[in-house]
N, C-alpha and C positions, 0 to 999 in steps of 0.2 A: 694214049689219053690214060691219065692213071686214076684208079676210084678214089675219090675222097670221103672218108667216113664222116657220117653226119651226129654232130654233136648230140648226145642223149642227155634229155633234163637228168638236173641230179634230184634222186630220191630225197625228198624230206626225211628227218629220223621219225622212227616209229616215236608216238609216248608210251611212257611206262603207266601202265594200268595201275594206281593204289587205290590207298580209301582213305578217309577221314577217321583218323582216333581218338580225337577229341578237339573242342575249340573253347576259347577263353575270349571274354568281353575284356580288352588291356584297358582300353581307355573308352571315352564318351564314342567316337569315331573311329576306332580301331579295333577288329579281330583278328585274334588269333587262331589260325587253323594247322593241326599236328597231323600230318598225313603218314600213311606206312603200309605194309602190309606184303606179301609176298611178291608183289607186282613190281616193288621196288627195289628188289634184292639185288639187282645189275647195277643201281645208280651209284655212279661215279662224282664223288662232290670235286665241284673247283675248287682251288687252292685261293683263291681271288675273293676281296673283301666287297665287291661288288656282284660276286657270285647271285645268277638268276635262272628261274625257269621260267616256261611260258605253259599257262592253265588252259588247257584247250576245252571250250565249251560247246558239245556238239546240238543242233536243233533238236526236236522232240520229234522223235520216230525217224531219227536218220541211221542208214546202215550201218552195218558192224563188221564190216570184213577183216578178216584176220591172216596176217601173213603167216608164211612158212615156221619162224620161228613162234608163233602163238601172240605176238603182238599186233594190236592194232594198225592195220593198214590205211593212215590218215589219208594219202592221195588218191585211194581207191575211195574212201569217203565222199572227197572234196568232189572226186570225179563224178559220182552219182546224184550229185546234190546241183540243183539250180544258183545259178551266181548270186541270187538275192538270197539264199537259205545258207551261205556256208559257214564251216565254223568259223567260231571266234577266239582269239588267242589273245590275252592278257600277260604281261611280263611282271613278272616279282621277285624280290629280292629274298633270297636264302638267308634266313635270321639264323638258322642252326639246321646242322646235321647230325645227329650222333643217335648210336642203337638203330640203325635203319629209320629213325623218323625224321622226317624233314618240316621243319617249322616256318610257315609262313603268315604274313601279318597283314590283312587288307585292310585299307581306307575303307569306311562306309558312309553313304551321304544318303540314306533312306533308300529308295526305290532306281535312285541315278545309275546307269552303268549296267554293267552284267554281271561282272566277279562280286563287287559289294554284297548285293542282295542274296549272291548264290552263297556267300562267306556267313550271313547273319542267318542265313536258313540252315546252312549245313549239320547235319547230322553225323553221328558215329556210325559208319559203314558206307557212306555214301561215296560212290565213286568219282577218282579224281584222275583226268587225264593229264601228265605232265611231259614236256618237252625240253629235254636239256642237261645238265645245265650249260649258261653261259658266262660270260664276265670276263674282264680284262685288266682291273685295277686293283691296284692295292696301296695303302700310305708308303711313300718312300721312308726307308729308315734314316737316310744321310739327310734328310730335311731339317732344317733348324726350325721351320715352325709350320705349322699345321692348321688350315681351315677346311673345315666341312660346312657345309650351306645347302640347305633345303628345304622343302617344305613338309607336308606330311606325307607326300609320295617317296620322299626321301628318306624319311625317317630310320626304316630297318636298317637301309645301305648305311646310314651315318650311324648307329647305333653299333652296328657288325665294327666300322673301323673304327671308331671309339676303343672298342674291345681288343683291336689288332695293335693297337699304338703301344712302343716303348712306355716303361713307366716313367722315365724322365721325359717324356715326350711334351711341349708347350704348344699353345695354339689356342683355337676357338671352334666351337661348336653352334650353327647358330640355324635354328630352326623354327619355322612360322607355321603355328596350327592355329585352329579358332582362337582357345581359350585354356585356361587354366586345367579343363578338365579332360583336355587332349593330350596333356604331358604325361610322359610314362619315365620311370627311372631308367637311368641311363650308368652304364659302368665305363670308366676310362681314368685317364690320368690325372694325379690332382692340378697339373700345370696346363691342362685344356680346360677353357674356362666354357660352360653351356648356356647359350643363351636362347630361352624361350621368345619368341616375338608373336603376340597374339594379332592376329588378323581380323576378328571378330568375322564378321560375314558379309564384308566388302571383298571388293576387287583382289585377288589373291595377288602377290608378287612386291607391291611398293613397299610395305614393311619390311619383308625381308631384306630387299634391295636398301634401304635406309639403315638399316641394324650394321649391314656388311660395311658399308660406304663410313658409317660412323666408327669403325675398330678404332683402334690405335695405330700405329706402322707396325708391320709384321716384319721381324726380321728375317733376311732371305739365306738360305734358299726356301722358298716357300713351297708346300705341296698342298692344291687346293683341288678339293672334291665340292661341285657344285652342280646339282639336278634339283629340277621341278619344274615348276611351269614355265611353258619355253620363252614367254616375255620376259620375265624375271630374269631366266638364265642368260638372256643375251644382253639384257641389262649389266648383270654379274661379271659376266665375261670381261665385256667393254671395260668395266670399273678395275676390274682386277689387271688387264691388261695394260692399258693405258695410264693408270693412276697408281697401281702398285709395281707395275714393272715386272709380274710374273710371267715366265717365260710359257710358252704353249706348251711344251712339254712337261711340264709341270703343273698343268689343268687337267682335271678331268670334267668334261662340262657335257651334260646332256638336259635336252628337253624330253622329261618321260610323259609330259602331257601339255596341252595347249588348250587354254580358254577358248569355248565357241566351237572346237572340235572333238567328236568323237575320235577315238582311238584308230579305228580304220583309217579315216581321213588323216588323222594326224602322220601316221605310218607313211601314210601314199606322200606327203610333202614336205616330211622332214628331213629329207638328202638335200633338196633344194634350200630349205630354210639354213641348214649347215652351210651350205656352198654360198651363199651369200655373206654370210656372218666372215668367213673365211675369205671372199672376195674383199670386205670393205677392210679387213685387217692389212691384208696384203698394199690395197690403196693406200691406208695410213703407215707406212713402212712399218709396220709389225713383225711381218715375216721377213 
């Protein structure tokens, strides 16, 4: 009889312990938070346009055990807390990283959520726990046309992608926000037209889907980045696959959030949601 090694659970990455350097209200519903400090010295940025970090929020009074390298032992924190009072994580696009400072843009809707209210009240010197970076997508430099579409949650990533495009790139960026007061200056090639879609305070998504569907024909090959509310993203993926013949490998598509679900609930069901979409494409002969 041979011994069989029991697989060990993979330890989660320890967070960087950074601090707020400064904040700025850049639109009616978006706050920019710049973080830095000695705890961010080992941070290595991702080269991808959709690079993101997870901001970790600990409950009040949570223990703070340290690893041998002096970084917070997040696994030990989780083990010491009851299931109903676990740390929360929210993913945010790396808007910029330069001179040891990391820039993150937060959508704020009053007291809703965890991260938005924190960002609105953040003060210089406040602690920020960051895990990452992640990310895997950048605009395809060989594409004939680029499509960037999303709501306010995708706006930072769209802004980065626009800045990464070649000077002669062509295409469209379609961004849904509540109104003109939520628009921010964007830099991109002159051949990429920016369309601001004003949702008002109705249901998010339909206006974005309608605007993308109303675009003129897109010369292929098309490189598309479509992120935002899950229902709208699903409709846009269907439109691009069935009506514009965009291959799946030229699509970066993700539901950043879902109407009616908190972040934890959405993450718990997101894998099944994506599997259902892919199964429908197989059934339709699109794969």
